C-alpha positions as CSV (number, residue, x, y, z in Angstrom):
1,M,120.5,-17.3,-18.0
2,K,122.8,-19.7,-16.1
3,M,121.9,-22.5,-18.4
4,H,122.8,-20.4,-21.4
5,K,126.3,-19.7,-19.9
6,K,126.7,-23.5,-19.2
7,S,125.7,-24.3,-22.8
8,R,128.3,-21.8,-24.1
9,K,131.0,-23.2,-21.8
10,K,130.2,-26.7,-23.1
11,A,130.4,-25.6,-26.7
12,I,133.7,-23.8,-26.1
13,R,135.1,-27.0,-24.4
14,R,133.9,-29.1,-27.4
15,I,135.6,-26.7,-29.8
16,L,138.8,-26.7,-27.8
17,L,138.7,-30.5,-27.6
18,F,138.2,-30.7,-31.4
19,L,141.1,-28.3,-32.0
20,V,143.4,-30.4,-29.7
21,I,142.4,-33.6,-31.5
22,C,143.1,-31.9,-34.9
23,F,146.5,-30.8,-33.7
24,I,147.3,-34.3,-32.5
25,V,146.1,-35.8,-35.8
26,S,148.2,-33.4,-37.8
27,K,151.3,-34.1,-35.7
28,W,151.0,-37.9,-35.6
29,V,149.3,-38.7,-38.9
30,I,149.5,-35.9,-41.5
31,K,153.2,-34.8,-40.8
32,P,154.6,-38.4,-41.2
33,Q,152.7,-38.7,-44.5
34,R,154.0,-35.4,-45.7
35,D,157.6,-36.3,-44.7
36,A,157.3,-39.6,-46.5
37,R,156.1,-37.8,-49.6
38,L,159.1,-35.4,-49.4
39,K,161.6,-38.2,-49.3
40,E,159.8,-40.1,-52.1
41,Q,159.8,-36.9,-54.1
42,L,163.5,-36.4,-53.6
43,Y,164.2,-40.0,-54.4
44,Q,162.1,-39.9,-57.7
45,Y,163.8,-36.6,-58.7
46,M,167.3,-38.0,-58.2
47,L,166.5,-41.1,-60.2
48,E,166.4,-38.9,-63.3
49,K,169.9,-38.4,-64.8
50,A,169.0,-34.9,-66.2
51,N,168.0,-33.8,-62.7
52,R,171.2,-35.2,-61.2
53,L,173.3,-33.3,-63.8
54,E,171.4,-30.1,-63.2
55,V,171.9,-30.4,-59.4
56,F,175.6,-31.2,-60.0
57,E,176.1,-28.2,-62.3
58,S,174.4,-25.9,-59.8
59,A,176.5,-27.2,-57.0
60,I,179.7,-26.6,-58.9
61,A,178.6,-23.1,-59.8
62,R,177.9,-22.4,-56.1
63,N,181.4,-23.8,-55.3
64,D,183.2,-21.4,-57.6
65,G,183.5,-23.9,-60.4
66,K,185.1,-26.6,-58.3
67,T,183.9,-30.2,-58.0
68,L,186.0,-31.0,-54.9
69,N,184.2,-30.5,-51.6
70,T,180.9,-29.9,-53.3
71,C,178.8,-32.5,-51.5
72,V,176.9,-30.1,-49.3
73,Y,176.2,-27.8,-52.2
74,F,175.0,-30.9,-54.1
75,V,172.6,-32.2,-51.4
76,S,171.4,-28.7,-50.6
77,E,170.6,-28.0,-54.2
78,A,168.7,-31.3,-54.5
79,L,166.7,-30.4,-51.4
80,R,165.9,-26.9,-52.7
81,E,164.8,-28.4,-56.0
82,N,162.3,-30.4,-54.1
83,D,160.8,-27.5,-52.1
84,I,162.9,-28.1,-49.0
85,P,164.4,-24.7,-48.3
86,I,168.1,-24.7,-47.4
87,A,169.9,-21.4,-46.8
88,E,171.9,-20.3,-49.8
89,G,175.1,-20.0,-47.9
90,T,175.1,-23.6,-46.6
91,C,178.5,-25.0,-47.6
92,N,179.7,-27.5,-45.0
93,T,178.3,-30.5,-43.2
94,T,177.9,-28.7,-39.9
95,Q,175.8,-26.0,-41.5
96,L,173.7,-28.6,-43.4
97,I,173.0,-30.6,-40.2
98,A,172.0,-27.3,-38.4
99,E,169.7,-26.4,-41.3
100,L,168.0,-29.9,-41.2
101,E,167.7,-29.7,-37.4
102,K,165.9,-26.4,-37.7
103,K,163.4,-28.1,-39.9
104,R,163.1,-30.8,-37.2
105,W,164.8,-33.6,-39.2
106,R,165.9,-36.4,-36.9
107,K,169.2,-38.1,-36.7
108,D,169.4,-41.9,-36.7
109,E,172.5,-44.1,-36.5
110,S,170.7,-47.4,-37.4
111,Y,171.8,-47.6,-41.0
112,Q,169.7,-50.7,-41.6
113,D,166.7,-48.3,-41.3
114,L,167.8,-46.1,-44.2
115,E,165.1,-45.3,-46.7
116,P,165.2,-43.7,-50.2
117,G,165.6,-39.9,-49.8
118,D,167.4,-40.0,-46.4
119,I,170.5,-37.8,-46.1
120,V,173.6,-39.7,-45.0
121,F,176.6,-38.1,-43.1
122,T,179.9,-40.0,-42.8
123,T,182.3,-40.1,-39.9
124,D,185.2,-37.6,-39.7
125,A,188.5,-38.3,-41.3
126,T,189.7,-40.3,-38.3
127,G,186.6,-42.5,-38.4
128,S,184.9,-40.9,-35.4
129,K,181.1,-40.7,-35.4
130,Y,181.3,-37.7,-33.1
131,G,183.5,-35.4,-35.2
132,K,182.6,-33.2,-38.2
133,P,181.4,-35.5,-41.0
134,T,183.6,-35.4,-44.1
135,H,180.9,-36.1,-46.6
136,C,177.1,-36.3,-47.1
137,Y,175.0,-37.9,-49.8
138,I,171.5,-39.0,-50.7
139,F,170.6,-42.6,-50.0
140,M,168.7,-44.2,-52.9
141,K,168.5,-48.0,-52.2
142,W,170.4,-51.0,-51.0
143,A,172.5,-52.6,-53.8
144,E,171.4,-56.0,-52.6
145,E,168.2,-56.6,-50.6
146,G,169.1,-57.8,-47.0
147,N,172.8,-56.7,-47.4
148,Y,173.6,-53.5,-45.5
149,D,177.2,-52.9,-46.8
150,H,176.7,-51.3,-50.2
151,A,174.0,-49.0,-51.5
152,Y,173.1,-46.9,-54.4
153,I,173.6,-43.2,-53.6
154,C,173.7,-39.8,-55.3
155,D,176.5,-37.4,-54.6
156,N,179.1,-35.1,-56.2
157,Q,181.9,-37.7,-56.4
158,A,181.4,-38.8,-60.0
159,N,185.2,-38.4,-60.6
160,D,185.8,-41.4,-58.3
161,Y,183.0,-43.5,-59.7
162,D,183.5,-43.7,-63.4
163,G,181.7,-40.3,-64.0
164,K,178.5,-41.5,-62.3
165,L,176.6,-39.3,-59.8
166,Y,174.3,-42.3,-59.1
167,H,176.6,-45.1,-58.0
168,I,177.2,-47.8,-55.4
169,R,179.1,-46.9,-52.3
170,N,180.1,-48.9,-49.2
171,I,177.9,-47.5,-46.5
172,K,179.1,-49.6,-43.5
173,N,182.9,-49.7,-43.9
174,P,185.5,-47.2,-44.9
175,E,187.4,-47.9,-48.1
176,T,189.6,-46.3,-50.7
177,I,188.3,-45.7,-54.2
178,N,190.7,-44.4,-56.9
179,G,193.1,-43.3,-54.1
180,A,190.4,-41.3,-52.3
181,A,189.3,-42.2,-48.7
182,K,185.6,-43.0,-48.4
183,E,184.4,-42.8,-44.7
184,A,181.7,-45.0,-43.3
185,I,178.3,-43.8,-42.2
186,A,178.1,-41.9,-38.9
187,F,174.3,-41.2,-39.0
188,F,171.6,-40.1,-41.4
189,M,168.8,-37.6,-41.2
190,K,165.2,-37.8,-42.2
191,P,162.2,-35.5,-41.9
């Protein structure tokens, strides 16, 4: 009878070891693959002009018909359209950051590491990385490979970029476009 109990204990230990290994594999292998697919899906979705326009129109509708200060609505709607649930009432950068943190998205300040589908947050209006970001957008790709100043992005600021929701923006340095201040990157978030 004692051998039988030992055999059961060994079997239980093996099962527990198997479950621990499965957990580790899912955390270190499967999750990064799923996260990469989410970003790729968002990137591919935003490449389509019809999708960008649909996201923009939904964002404006959520912002009482206004295009000004619609960046969080725009990014949130793009995320929702790609099965990344963001609370409906999310309307400012602080709330969006909190929503992404709840989903365990990570902050990164190394803008050279930006990848298509990452969500970028700018500095505050004074240029501080530690204040409330004034803007957010979806990173698409670098305008020129190896140059980390300008990138193609998607955001709500078509009025400042010849009516284009998908346009080039200076990532690294603040600048003024059509009289509007464009702050530099403070950080970005990725799943």
